[in-house]
C-alpha positions, 0 to 999 in steps of 0.5 A: 499479540500485535508485535508477534503478528508484525514480526511474522509479517516482516519475516514473510516479506523478507523471505519472499524478497529473497526468493524473488531475487533467485527467480529474477537472477535465474529467469532473465528478463526479455523486456529491455526496459526492465533490464535496467532495474528490479526495484522501485521505492515510491511514495504517495504524494497525493495523500500526503498533501490531502490527509497528512498521511505518509505512505512509502512503499517498496516494489520488487519486480519478480518478472516483467509482468508482476511484482511484490509491493510492500507499503508502510502507511503512517498516520493512516486514515480510514478512507478519506475521513478528515480530522475535524472537530477534535477527531484524531486518527492515531493509526498506522498500517502495513500493506502487501500486494502483488501487482500484475501488469498488462500491455507492452507500452514502454511508456506506461502500463495498466496494473491490477493487484490484490492486497492484504493490509494490517492497520493498528492504532486508535481513533479518538473523538471528543464526547461530552466530558471526555474522549471516546476511543475506538480500536482500529486494529483490523485485517483488511483484504481488497483489490485495486487497479492503477496505471504507471507512466514510466517517464524515464529509465528511473522514474515512474508515477501514476494514479491508483485506487482500491476497495477493501473490506476490513474484518473488525466489528468495532471498526465496521460499527464506527465507520463501515466495512468497506474502505476506498483508497486512492493515490498518486505515487512517484517512484524511483527505480534502481 
């Protein structure tokens, strides 16, 4: 079942990316800064440092004011729970979002985004005489906001934060139904 859901998600992302290419090529772009690029590859170096969670993403600009954002999170954690005392997250996730940018400042802009995330894997913790495992598979809906400084034609970085709700009773009973996430991303635009 998980493989079928992931396959459908990837097919949908590829279809949207192809459709967005047609939109950009036919619409033109009035913002002189965005004329030079349509794509951004980025990673969240804050969570890599704090949690050993590798988060890499691809952002496709559909216009000067919005973009499609897809991210892969390896060693994904629930919020900022640490792996101490034998506790271990064996989870990964894929996230899709639509970023809406505000303002005309060529050096940086505020953005908000709704997100859809699918996490899969297990959380393990030692118990008396063994290991307890929790299935972390969940669909997660949320929203976030951030700011990006566009420091050069090809590089952008900035902080962001989101709040989301997971729809798994098992995850909610172990942790909570609400999850906070934040980061600081560095992106290369082309």
